[in-house]
N, C-alpha and C positions, 0 to 999 in steps of 0.2 A: 411699206412702212405701216400702213393701217392694219395690215394683217398681223404684224409683230405686236402692235398695241393691243389688238383683240386677243391674241394668244396670251400675252402677259396679263391682261385684265382677267381672262378666263382662269388662268392659273391662280392669280391672287384671290379671286372669289372662291375658287375651289378650296384653297388653303384656309381661308377665313371660315368657310362652312365646316370643314373637318375639325378645325380648332374649336369652333363653337360647339359642335356635337360632343367632342371629347370633354370639354368643360362641363357640359350638361350631365354627361354620364358620371363624371367625378363628383358632382354636387348632389346627385340623386340620393346616395345613402345619407348625406348630411341632412337633406330636407326631410327624409323619412324619419330620421331620429328626432328631428325638431318636432314633427307632427306627433310622434309618440309621446314626447315629453309634454307637449301642450295638452294632450288628451289624458295624461296619466292621472289616475285617481290619487287623491290625498286623503288619508284616513283621519277621522277624528279619534284621537287617543284619549281613553278614559283616564283623566287626570287623578281621579280618586284612587287609581291603582298604581300611580307613579310615585315612587319613594322620593323623599327629599334628597337632593344632590345636584351635582353639575354633570351633565352628560354631553358628550360630543357625538355629532352625527354628520354624515357626509352623503353626497350624491354626486355621481360622475355623469357628465353630459358633454359631448363634443370633445372628449379627451381631457377635460378639465374637471377636477374634483372640488366641489363646493364644500366648505367645512364650517360648521356652526357649533357653538357651545350654548347649552340651554340650562339655566338655573331654575330649579323647582324647589319651592318651600311651601309646606302645608297644602300640597296638591294644587299649587298654583304656579303658573309660569311667571317667574319674577323678572327674568331678563334673558336676552338672547344676544350673544356676541357673534358677529360674522368673523370667523378666523381666516377664511380664504374665499375670495370672490374675484371674478374677472375684473380687469381694469378698463372696462368700456363704459360709455355713457349709459347704455341700456342696463348693464349690471349694477351700476351705482343707483340708477333710478329704481331698479327692482328691490333695493334694500328697504324701500318703503313698506314692503310686505311684512317686515318684522313687527312694526307697530300694530298692524292689523292682527297678527297672530297673538300678540300680547293682549290686545283689547278683547279679542274673541275667546282667548284661552284655548285655541285650537290651531293646528297647522293648516286646517282646511278652511281657507279664506279666499276671497276674490283676489286674483292676480292683479298686478299693477299694469294698467293699460299701456301698451307700447313696450313692455318688458315682460311679456307673458311667460316666455320660456325660462328665463332666468328666475322669475318669481317662483315658478313651479319647482325649479331645482332647489331653491332655498327652502321652500315649504317642505319638500320631501326630505331634505337634510334635517330639518327640525323634527319632522315625524320620526325619522330614524333615530334621532337623539332621544326623544321621549320614549320610544319603544325600549331602549336600553334600560330605562328606569322602572319598567313595569315589574310589579311584585310577581314572584314565581309561585 
């Protein structure tokens, strides 16, 4: 009886370990992508070279595409609309980065603490939008 219990326990622990390792292996690419996004450079766009207009920009992270619309008037960021964002508490919290971008007049601002990755995704989407408005 004790031998059967030990065998069953040994098998259960073995299965648990195998499942744990498999989950870690599956998460590895996700964690690597997250690190890359957190370290990603956000460029200062020279607004004196951005034409008046409304520009859409996007950035894809984790299989999700963040989408923003940036309004520029007289070489100034007037407004930013988030057209597509995740529906998580972190993503909603990260939306605070938009006010920072408008205040600084640059997509290169400090990320929102606790929502760094999503903040960076939104900042890159704004950068991509502004880049579309650059004079050629």
